N, C-alpha and C positions, 0 to 999 in steps of 0.2 A: 503491500501497500505504496500506496507515498501524499508524505505529511509538510504542510504547509509547521516553520518556523519564522517565528518572532519574538522580540521584546522587546519591554521599557528601559523607553532609557529617561532618567532620573537629571533634571539640566541640574539640579543644584546642589549634588553633589556631583557627577562628570560622570555619572558613571550605567554600565546600563543593565539591568536586571537577565535572571534566568532563565532561558530561554525556552519559549514554550511551544509541543508540536502538536501540529489544528491540522482543522481538515481539512481547509480554508479560509479563506481573510475577512469572508461574512460572520464566521464561526468565531475568529478571536476578534473583527470590533464589537459585537455581542453580546461576547464574556467580557472582555475591558468594559464597556458602556455598564451595562447590568453589574459588577464589582465596584466602577468608580460610581454607582449610589448604593449599595448598598451596606459603604460605613464605617466598609470591614479594608477592605484595601486601603493601604496609604496613598495611593491618588488619586480616591473621595474627600484626599481631607485637602490636597491643596493640586489638582486638576493641573493647570496653570503649568505645574515640573512638570510632569507625563509625558511623554508619545510611545504611542506605540508605532515599533518598527519592522514589516517582513524582510529577515534573509533568508530565506531562498526552501529550497525543496529537501525533499532526506527521503528517499524509500527505502521502505524496513528490509525490501528483498535483497538485494544490492548493497548496504550498511552504501550507496550514493544521491 
């Protein structure tokens, strides 16, 4: 299965968070948006500091 790789950049500390592997860009945007509104994720408190990035793809059959 080919998965897309995403990360969130924190502009205040100048670092990227651990990547996530998801099925689609739409899923990543929805998950990021949902977590921003639930109050538990760091980006729910300071949304202007965080940016979602798509890094690429990963094939779990070939590891490429």
